[in-house]
N, C-alpha and C positions, 0 to 999 in steps of 0.2 A: 442574941438577932429571936429568940421565941418571946423575950418579956418587952423585944422593942414591941415588935407585930402586938401581945397585948394591949401595949399601950397607946400607940400610932393607933389600931379601930375604937381603946374609946375615948381617947379627944375627939375624934373623929368624929363616933357617935354622940359625944359634946355637944360639938360644933353646930352637929347634923342630924337635932331630933327628930322622931315622926310626924310632926305635924308642920316639918320647912316647908315654902314652898317649892321646893326642888322634887323634883316628880325620882322615881324609880329608876328611870335611865340615865336622870343625869349624875343620880345619887350612885350606881355601878358603874357612871365614869370617870368622878372621879375617887375612886377605889383603883377603879386599873392604874389610873396616869401613880397615886398611891403607892401601889406594886408593882406596878412598874422601878418605880425609886429605888424603892428597898432592896430587891433586887440584883441591883447594879453595886457588890463589892467593889471596895477595895483593894488593889494588892497590894499584899504585903511589902512590908519592908524590913531591911538587915535592923538588929538592932543595934542602931548605933548608937543610943543614949542610954542615958538609964533607968531605971522599969515606971519612978515617979514623973520623970519627964514626958516618956510614954500617954502613961496614963492622963495630963496634960493635957496632949496633944488628943489623942480619943479625943474627951469630952471634949476637946476647940470643935472636931473632925464631927461628934459626934450633932453637937450643936449647930453645927451648917449643912447637917445633911436634914436637922428637923428645920433647920430655916429654909430651906432647899423647897423639901415637899411643903410648908409652911406657905410660902410665896407659889408653886405650883398649885395645892386648893385653892388660896386667894386670888389667884386670876381667872380658875376656873370659875368661884362663885362674882370675881367681878364681873366678868362676859355674862354670866349667864343675870344676874343683877341689873343690868347695859339692856340686855335683851328685853327681861320684865317692863321696865323702863322702859324701851319701844314701842311693847304695847301697852303697855299704862295710859303712855300719851292718849291713843287713837279712845280707848274706854273712855277716856278725864277729857277729852274734846268737852271743851265747854263746861265740866262736871258742877255740877252747882249750881248752873244757867237756867232758868226755867224758865217757860212763854209769859211775855208779863217782864219780869225782871230785865230790868235795865245793864247795860257797858258802856260806861264813859258818857251815861245822855243818853246811849242809843235803849231802841226796847228791841228784847227779842219773839218775834212774830211767828219762829215757827224753827223747829230743831228736829233732823233727822239726821240717824235716831235719834229716841229722846236714851236720860238715862236709863231707863226702865226695859231697854230694848238690848234682845241679846241677840249682835250683829254682828259678823266675817270683820274680825280685826282690822282684816284688809279691804272694807268697802272705802267708799268714799261717804263722808261726814258732810253737811252742809248746814249752817246756819244764819236765819237770815231776822237782817234789824230793818228798824224802822227811824228814820230818825233823820239831822236834814243840816247840810256841813256842805264848806267853800273850798274848797282846795285847790292847791297850784301846783304842777309839775309840767312835766309835756307828752304830747299825745304821739302814736304812730300808728301806720296802718302795714302790720302785716302782710309778705307776700305770700302767693301760695306756696312758696313750695319748705313755709316753717313748719316742722314737723307739729309741734303741741300746737298750736291757735295762727292756723293758714286766713289769711284775709280777716284779721281780728281789727277793731280798731288798742290798742295798747296805752293803757296809759299812767306813770313813772310816776306819784306822787312822792313833794318834798319832804324835807323828814318834819318840816313843823306840822306840815295834814296829815302824817301819819299816826302824831299823836293827839286827831280826831277821833281814828278808827276805833269801832269797838272787840281789836283786841283782845285773843286767846294769849292768856302768860306767857300760855306754853310753848303760841308758837311760834314762837324765836321776829327775828325784824321784816316785815313784810319788803320785797322786792318788786313786784311786779302787779296791779291788778287789772283785769280783762274791763272796757268797759262794754254795759247791755244794752243792747240799742234792739226796740220792738222792730226794727226795718232798717236795717243798718246800709240797705242798697242804699235805700233812700239820701238816709244822711252822707252816703262817700258821696250821691251827687246834688247834694243843697252844697257840702264842706268846698267839694271841689279836690278832695284829696285822694291821690294815690299809690298803691302800693310801697312800700321805705320810705314816703315822705313825712320826717318830723315836725314836729313843731313845740318849740323848747318852754315856750310862756304862756304856757294856757291856764283857766280859769273853768274851775267846774259846778255848779251844786249839787247834790246830789241828795236822793231820799231814802235811798237803801245800799246798806250794804251785804252779801251773802260771801260770808268765811268757806272756804274751803279744806280738807282735809283726805287726804288719802298717803297712807303708811307708802312708806319710800318714791311719794312720789311727791313730784313739784306742781305742784295745781294752782293758780294765780287764785286769788280773788275775784269777786265781782261787783259791779256797782251801778243800780240804775240812779240814769242822772236825771235832773232835769229842766236845767239851762247850761247851755255852754257860753259861761260869761264873755271868753276872751279867748282868741288862739292868735297868736302873732297878729293885734290888732286888731283879728276881727271881730264884732262883736254879735254875740248870738243869741237865740236863747230856744231850744226843744224843749218841746211838753208830749208829753209820749201818749196820750187819750183823751178823745172826748167819756168822763163819766157817765157813765149810765145808771138807770134804778134800778131795778128787778124786773122790769117792765120794759126794758130796754128805750127808756127816754133820755132828754140830756138830763142832766142835773148841775147845776151851778152851783158855787161856791156861795156862801152868807152872805159876803161884800158883792159879788156879783148880782144874786138874786137882789141884794136893796137893790144895786141903783138899775136895773132893769125894771122893777114894780116901779120907781122914779121918773125913769125915762120912758117909757110908756105910757106915762098921762103927761107928763110937763113937754114930753121933745124936747127939751133941752141942751144945748150939744153941751153946756157946764159941767151937767150930772155926770158926763163922761170923761171929764177931766183926768188926769193921768194913769185912765186904761194907755196895756198895750194895747197891741194889733192882734196877739191873739183873743185879748176877753173882748173886744170888738166881735171877734170871728164872730166868738161863741155865745154873743147874742143875736148875731145876727141869725142863725142856725136854732135857736135856744126861739125868736120869734118862727122862723118859716114852720116850724112842729107845730107850733098852736096858730098857726097862723095866723097871727098880729101881723097883719102884710102894712099896717101905721108905721110901727113902732120897726118893722122891718124898712121900709123905707123913710124914714126921718134915720135912720145911718149911715143915708147914701153920700155921698160930695154933695154939699149943695152953695159951694163957692160960683157966680159966677162966668167966672174964664173957663169952669167945667161944663163941654154938652151934657145935659141930662140927656137921658134914655122917653125916660115919662117927666113930662111934666109937671104930677100935679100925682098927690096919692089916689085918687081913683080911678085913676088909667091904670096906674101902677095894678092895686086891685084887680079892677075888670081882668089884664093882662095873664096875673098870676093863677086866674080862678076859671084860667079856662085849659080842658080840662089835657090836654096836647103838654103842657108846663105843668100843670099839674103830679102828672106821669114823670116827666121826666127831673123836678124840685125831689117827690120823691125817692128816683135812685139816686139821686147827686147826696140825696141826707145823710140816708143811711148806707151812703158811701164813707162819711165824713163822721160817720159812728165805731167804722167799724175799720176805720184809721188812727194811724199816728199820725203827731200832726207834728211840722218842724217851724219856726216864726222863725226870718229870716229877714234884718232892717238890713237896706239896703243902703239908706242914706236918713239924713236925720227926718226927710219926708213923705218917704218909699220904703215900703215892706211888703212883704210874698208871707203868704201861709201855707206852704206845702204839704199837699196830701198822699202822705203814703201806697194810696190805691190809687190814684188820680194819676200815674205815670210823672212823676212831678213836676205834677203844674201847679200853680200857685192862685192863691187866694187875693185880688193885691187890693192893698190901700192906702191912701194919699194922706196926709193932714193935711187940715184947715189955715189956714187966716190966723185961726185960736192954735193953734198948735195942736189939735183931739185930732185924733186917727178917722178917716172919714171911712165905708167901703170905696170902694171906685164902680162905676157901670160897667156894664158886662164883667164880675170880677175873676169868675174862674174863669181863664186863659194859659 
């Protein structure tokens, strides 16, 4: 038995060299398990068989014991490697993917913590990507009793949509993502969605995806979307906010800036063709900030069947230049800059832009006879 002890120890030391990843405490645990197995001796049996047979049986018995010991050692090692893999999966969250790299066409813009950071293995990991995708699936507003995500708009993408996302291959299949709204209360009011409501046929457009990971906890990923293209037949668009420069001034996209430059010279409605209501809204307040009252006036509805508050641009400019009107307009402009906005298409010819900081008030627009969106008189109501 002493010889067996030596051999077992030698085999063990060979299996677990000093540079092994197992800690000393883990090694001691395995040694104790091996030692406990070795001390369990078989009961003596009467010699009912010839000595040669007994030797064969003894050899088989030793092989059996060796197998048991091996299995027990392997069990401990397998379990420990599994634990190591679990820890590694945290450390290897999007491993090798750095800011600027792309995953499935999405660019990584932030990663917390990065690969070089020494972090708590159980801490929350985030990787945020910028890109664009149109997803299909179902939407639901959870109720206040939801233990993990109360009162949240949840989105369950279909299998085809999942393939469009910048997933970490080690994370596995996405089960649920939570839609990230800048002002969810206003969105709920505008969508007329109530806790527990579900919409199975929903199409959204997103421009940001944040993957979340925490060891031992299921945390849905989040998306930031720009358009709710369809929700059970309701066509709507969501635009997060007005873009500002470093000085807090309104910024237009390159396309809208070109449209504004042309329209502010010609005032021809055809220049506005194919623009969405939210685009006209942005042009209106871009002109407001510049006190470009002629361009702003040209954005109003001029079809003869609609009553005009001001008959001429001079009347409009004179009224807009009054101190009280200037003060009120400045207040509204600042509110617009600080708000999230949502475009709601009410019908083929009517739309509203809802401003979050205005308690659900809408900025009204109507299509003229040419099919071009124009601003209603007294638009903010």
